Each structure stands twice: as structure tokens, then as C-alpha cells.
C-alpha positions in Angstrom: -26.4 12.6 15.7 -26.3 9.2 13.8 -23.1 7.2 14.3 -22.1 4.1 12.3 -20.6 1.2 14.2 -17.1 0.3 13.2 -16.4 -3.0 11.5 -14.2 -5.4 13.4 -11.9 -8.0 11.9 -12.0 -11.6 13.0 -8.8 -10.9 15.0 -10.2 -7.9 17.0 -10.2 -9.8 20.3 -6.7 -11.2 19.6 -5.4 -7.7 19.1 -7.1 -6.4 22.2 -5.6 -9.3 24.3 -2.1 -8.3 23.0 -2.7 -4.8 24.3 -3.0 -3.1 20.9 -4.1 0.5 20.7 -7.2 0.3 18.5 -8.3 3.2 16.2 -10.7 3.9 13.4 -9.3 3.4 9.9 -11.4 3.0 6.7 -14.5 2.2 8.7 -12.7 -0.5 10.7 -11.4 -0.7 14.3 -7.8 -1.6 13.7 -4.5 -1.9 15.7 -2.4 1.3 15.4 0.4 -0.2 17.5 1.1 -2.8 20.2 2.8 -2.0 23.6 6.3 -2.2 22.0 5.4 0.9 19.9 5.6 1.9 16.3 9.3 2.4 16.0 10.1 -1.1 17.5 7.6 -2.7 15.1 9.0 -0.8 12.2 12.6 -1.9 12.9 11.4 -5.5 13.5 10.0 -5.5 9.9 13.2 -4.0 8.4 15.5 -6.4 10.3 13.4 -9.5 11.0 9.7 -10.2 10.4 6.3 -8.8 11.4 2.6 -9.6 10.7 -0.1 -7.0 10.0 -3.8 -7.6 10.0 -4.8 -5.9 6.8 -8.4 -7.4 6.7 -9.7 -3.8 6.4 -8.6 -3.9 2.7 -11.4 -4.9 0.4 -11.7 -8.0 -1.7 -14.0 -7.8 -4.7 -14.3 -11.1 -6.5 -14.9 -11.0 -10.3 -15.6 -14.3 -12.0 -16.8 -15.7 -15.3 -15.9 -15.8 -18.9 -15.9 -12.0 -19.3 -14.1 -11.2 -16.0 -10.8 -10.4 -17.8 -12.4 -8.1 -20.3 -14.3 -6.3 -17.6 -11.1 -5.6 -15.7 -9.1 -4.6 -18.8 -11.8 -2.0 -19.6 -12.0 -0.6 -16.1 -8.4 -0.6 -14.8 -5.3 1.2 -16.3 -2.7 -1.5 -16.1 -2.6 -4.3 -18.7 -3.5 -7.8 -17.3 -2.3 -9.1 -20.7 1.3 -8.6 -19.3 0.7 -11.3 -16.6 -1.3 -14.6 -16.4 -3.3 -16.7 -14.0 -1.3 -17.3 -10.8 0.1 -13.8 -10.9 -0.7 -10.5 -9.0 -0.6 -7.0 -10.5 -0.6 -3.5 -9.2 -3.1 -1.3 -11.1 -5.4 1.8 -10.7 -8.9 2.8 -11.2 -9.0 6.3 -12.9 -11.5 9.0 -13.6 -12.1 10.6 -16.9 -9.3 13.2 -16.2 -6.8 10.5 -15.5 -6.9 11.1 -11.7 -6.6 8.0 -9.4 -9.8 7.0 -7.8 -8.0 4.1 -6.2 -4.9 2.0 -6.4 -5.4 -1.7 -6.3 -3.8 -5.1 -6.3 -5.4 -7.8 -8.5 -4.8 -11.4 -7.6 -5.5 -13.5 -10.8 -6.4 -16.7 -9.2 -7.7 -18.9 -12.1 -8.4 -18.1 -15.7 -11.9 -16.8 -14.9 -11.5 -15.6 -11.2 -9.9 -12.4 -10.0 -9.7 -11.1 -6.4 -9.5 -7.4 -6.7 -8.2 -5.7 -3.6 -9.0 -2.0 -3.2 -8.1 0.4 -0.3 -10.4 0.1 2.7 -12.6 3.1 2.1 -12.8 2.7 -1.6 -14.3 -0.8 -1.8 -17.8 0.4 -2.8 -16.4 2.7 -5.4 -14.4 -0.2 -7.0 -17.4 -2.5 -6.7 -19.5 0.0 -8.6 -16.9 0.2 -11.4 -16.2 -3.5 -12.0 -19.2 -5.4 -10.5 -18.5 -8.7 -8.9 -19.1 -9.8 -5.3 -17.8 -8.1 -2.1 -16.3 -10.9 -0.1 -14.3 -8.7 2.3 -16.1 -9.7 5.5 -15.7 -13.4 5.0 -11.9 -13.6 5.0 -8.9 -12.4 7.0 -5.8 -11.1 5.3 -2.4 -11.3 7.1 0.6 -9.5 5.7 3.8 -11.2 6.8 6.7 -8.9 6.0 10.4 -8.6 6.5 13.7 -10.3 5.4 12.9 -13.4 7.4 9.2 -13.6 6.4 9.6 -16.7 4.2 11.8 -18.5 6.7 9.1 -18.1 9.4 6.2 -19.0 7.1 8.1 -22.1 5.9 7.8 -23.5 9.4 4.0 -23.4 8.9 3.9 -24.4 5.2 6.9 -24.8 2.9 4.7 -24.5 -0.2 3.3 -21.2 1.0 6.8 -19.8 1.7 7.9 -20.7 -1.8 5.3 -18.5 -3.6 7.3 -15.9 -5.5 7.0 -12.2 -5.6 3.7 -11.1 -7.3 2.6 -14.7 -7.6 -0.5 -16.1 -6.1 -1.7 -19.7 -5.3 -4.0 -21.7 -3.0 -2.1 -23.6 -0.4 -2.1 -24.2 3.4 -0.6 -22.3 6.3 -0.5 -24.0 9.8 -2.8 -26.7 8.4 -5.5 -24.2 7.2 -6.5 -23.4 3.7 -5.1 -20.1 2.5 -4.7 -18.1 -0.7 -1.2 -16.7 -0.6 0.4 -13.9 -2.6 3.9 -12.6 -2.8 2.8 -9.1 -2.2 3.0 -6.4 0.5 3.3 -2.7 1.3 6.6 -2.3 3.2 9.4 -2.4 0.7 10.5 -5.7 2.2 10.0 -9.2 1.0 6.9 -10.9 2.3 3.6 -12.8 1.8 0.0 -11.9 2.2 -2.2 -14.8 3.5 -6.0 -14.8 2.9 -7.8 -17.3 5.2 -11.4 -17.9 6.2 -12.4 -16.0 9.3 -12.9 -19.2 11.2 -9.2 -20.0 10.7 -7.8 -16.6 11.4 -7.0 -16.8 15.1 -5.3 -20.2 14.6 -3.1 -18.9 11.8 -2.3 -15.7 13.6 -1.4 -17.5 16.8 0.8 -19.9 14.8 2.7 -17.0 13.3 3.3 -15.4 16.7 4.5 -18.8 18.1 6.9 -19.0 15.1 8.5 -15.8 16.3 6.7 -13.2 14.1 6.1 -9.8 15.8 2.6 -8.3 15.5 2.7 -4.8 14.0 0.1 -2.1 13.6 -1.0 0.5 11.0 1.5 3.1 12.4 4.5 1.0 11.4 2.8 0.0 8.1 2.7 3.7 7.2 6.2 4.6 8.2 7.5 1.5 6.4 5.7 2.4 3.1 6.9 6.0 3.4 10.6 4.9 3.7 10.0 2.7 0.7 8.4 5.7 -1.2 5.2 3.7 -1.8 2.2 5.9 -2.6 -0.9 6.1 -0.3 -4.2 6.9 -1.8 -5.5 10.3 -0.5 -1.9 11.5 -0.3 0.4 10.7 -3.3 -2.7 9.6 -5.3 -6.1 11.0 -5.6 -8.8 12.0 -8.1 -6.8 15.1 -8.8 -3.4 13.4 -9.1 -2.5 11.3 -12.1 -0.2 8.3 -12.2 2.2 10.3 -14.3 2.5 13.1 -11.7 3.1 10.4 -9.0 5.9 8.9 -11.1 3.9 5.7 -11.8 3.7 5.8 -15.6 4.7 2.2 -15.6 1.3 1.3 -14.2 -0.4 2.5 -17.4 -1.1 -0.1 -20.1 -0.4 2.3 -22.9 -0.9 -0.4 -25.6 -4.4 -1.1 -24.4 -6.9 0.5 -26.9 -9.2 1.8 -24.2 -9.7 2.3 -20.5 -11.2 5.1 -18.5 -8.9 8.1 -18.3 -6.6 7.0 -21.2 -7.1 10.0 -23.4 -6.4 12.4 -20.6 -3.2 10.5 -19.7 -2.0 10.4 -23.3 -2.5 14.2 -23.6 -0.6 14.7 -20.3 2.2 12.5 -21.4 2.6 14.4 -24.6 2.5 17.8 -22.8 4.5 16.7 -19.8 2.9 16.5 -16.3 2.7 19.8 -14.6 3.8 18.3 -11.2 6.2 15.6 -10.2 6.8 13.6 -7.0 10.0 14.2 -5.0 11.5 12.9 -1.7 13.0 15.1 1.0 15.1 14.3 4.1 15.3 16.9 6.9 18.4 17.8 8.9 16.7 16.9 12.2 14.4 14.3 13.7 11.4 16.6 13.4 9.0 15.1 10.8 7.4 17.2 8.1 3.7 16.9 7.9 1.1 16.6 5.1 0.3 20.0 3.6 3.7 21.6 4.5 5.0 23.9 1.7 8.2 23.1 -0.2 10.2 26.3 -0.5 13.1 27.0 -2.9 14.5 30.3 -1.8 11.4 32.5 -1.2 9.3 30.6 -3.8 6.8 27.9 -3.0 7.3 25.1 -5.4 5.1 22.3 -4.0 3.3 20.6 -1.1 4.2 17.7 1.1 1.8 14.8 0.5 3.2 12.5 3.3 5.7 13.2 6.1 6.9 11.3 9.1 9.9 10.3 11.1 12.1 7.6 9.6 13.2 5.1 12.2 16.0 3.8 10.0 17.4 7.2 8.9 16.5 8.9 12.2 15.5 12.0 10.3 12.2 13.4 9.1 11.3 12.3 5.6 8.6 13.5 3.2 7.1 12.9 -0.3 5.9 16.0 -2.0 4.3 17.1 -5.3 6.3 19.9 -6.8 6.2 22.0 -9.9 7.8 20.1 -12.7 9.6 23.2 -14.0 11.2 23.9 -10.7 11.7 20.3 -9.5 14.9 19.8 -7.4 17.2 16.9 -8.0 18.8 14.7 -5.3 21.2 16.7 -3.3 19.5 20.1 -3.8 18.6 22.0 -0.7 15.1 23.2 0.1 13.1 24.3 3.1 9.9 22.8 4.3 7.5 25.1 6.1 5.9 23.3 9.0 3.4 25.3 11.1 5.3 28.5 10.4 8.7 27.0 11.1 11.1 26.3 8.3 13.0 23.0 8.3 16.2 22.6 6.3 16.0 19.6 4.0 17.6 18.1 0.9 16.1 16.3 -2.1 16.6 12.6 -1.8 16.8 9.7 -4.2 13.9 7.3 -3.8 13.2 5.0 -2.0 14.6 6.5 1.1 15.5 3.1 2.5 16.5 0.1 0.3 15.0 -3.4 0.9 17.0 -5.2 3.6 16.3 -8.8 2.6 
């Protein structure tokens, strides 16, 4: 049997020294949680500030006079709505309008874009847009929470002042960094891209400034409370942005991009499925694949389920039949391993931004 060695980020040894539980994720060995545990890390992000090592995410650099045209043709959102110095959420679609990956684009200069795919989809995105894979040469730290800017300001006032969905070169703890006002928790925050040689110094400076390290377990529960989609769950090659409630990601005025015709047809006919949120009556979390039942009829399937540390209840996102879709307050049951859990349809996000 042939095994492939896992990639390690530049902070692997630092995570191990902090006692992190390391697991495989997207081909990388990443911290799932530190000794304080996922719930404590989650609540630290909601109430204070944490830092995640998200260096497993890809960075594909597209440069040159045709870089903008290349991305406009390949990705569904319209970069014409933003400008250099801004970041944009977008998606790479297939011909049927399904989502091959969801992506953040950092528009760094007029002719340079840093395109950030999900960990396991970097090769797929690279094949679609060209450019250079610079993932392994940099470290990305996501500083998230209502006090994120306050703590980063102690290491660089200019970095802390970078606005939401803006991006700029600056310094953090005396080290060069590309900083963007982006994140994946529902809270305010910044993402810091630094050279690998500077990663340990910047990470240590953040910890010394009172920032709590957090792992991928908390990152997932945070994004779920914020109702943020995860590729392979709420998004996939067989789930369109319209079904996932993300029609705003589509640049409808663009004349062409892959999947446009299929999305236009689905918009006119109405998507057959829609995304809904559910909160259970107990702490027991629903799980991916659980059936959503309205009476005796199955109307959908849970795409993500977990325990909400803020609500202290199970929460779930589910794709349900559009014709039978419940509205907030409606009661349903979630069938988990043969057991039925009482739940109610919830407005989204489950938890509002704290900061």
C-alpha cells in the first residue's frame, strides 16, 4: 500500500509544543484543538480573539495584463464590482452550475491576484485559471473575534486598520505581511499572509499579545453558527449557488463564465432545493446525512450538523425540497441514526456577530 506523506505548515512544531491534537485535513497535518478544547476555543473567538493557522488553504497567484480577464472568464462573481486593494468571495463552477470550489480572491495590485481555494481543491483551481501555486512558501494566520483588531494593533496599527474585505501589504510584529479583512467565523478579523521564515515570530507575538490559539474544530463550529457554507457540504459539484442561497455571488451582468447558462435556466425555473437552518431541542447534534422529516415525509438532508457552544443546542444546515421548505418557527424532525430529534426551523445565521 502506497501512502502519501502529509504536508506540514511552518508552524507545525509550534502547534505540537502547545499540545495541539494534530489530524489530517486536506493533505496537511493540522491542529484540530489545543488542550483547552474546541468549546473553549470557540467561545474565545465569539467573546475575545483567537488565531487559526489556515496555511493549508491554497494560494494561486495570477499575474500579468490578462489576469483580470482570465479570472472574470473562470469565476462566477464579478471582479468589476471591486478594485485593487479589495477582496471578493467567488466560486468556480462546472457546466451544470455546480460549485467545484468556493474561493476568496485578494486583488493585490492592478495586475496581481492571490486566489485562495480550499485545501483539497488547489490543483483543480490551478488547472482552471493558470498562475503559480505559491501555497508552500507562505503561512496564513486568521486572527478572529471582536477584539482581533485591538490585539493586532499592538503589533502593527496599519495592519489593524485594514477594513473588511480590503487587502494591503504592511507589517505585523516587524515582519512583512499581506493582510486582508477576511475570515470564516462570522466575527470581525484579519488574515495575515507572511513568509514561512517569519511565521513563528508572528505567531509567538500574537500569543504574547493575548491571542488564544484555536484549531480546525472550533473553526468548523464557528462557521456553522454563522451559517457559512463549507465545500463538500453546502456546496459541491451537484449543488448550485442558488440552491445554497448564494445567488448574490453570481455576476449576472457578466456576459460569460462557466456554468452561467445553467444558472440562468435554474433562476428562471426556480431552484429545486433550498438551504434551511434547524435547531434541536437538546444538546445532541444532528449529523451530516440525517434526514429532515415533516410529518412522515422526508423533505431533505442535513449537510452540516454540530453542537452550538453559544446556543447550547444542536444546529444543522440542510438542503430541503423547495416546494416543502419550512420557514423559521416551523417544527420538523431530524432522523439521526434511527432516532428522531425534535427541531425547529431557524433564521440564519444561528448566532449574530458579537463584535
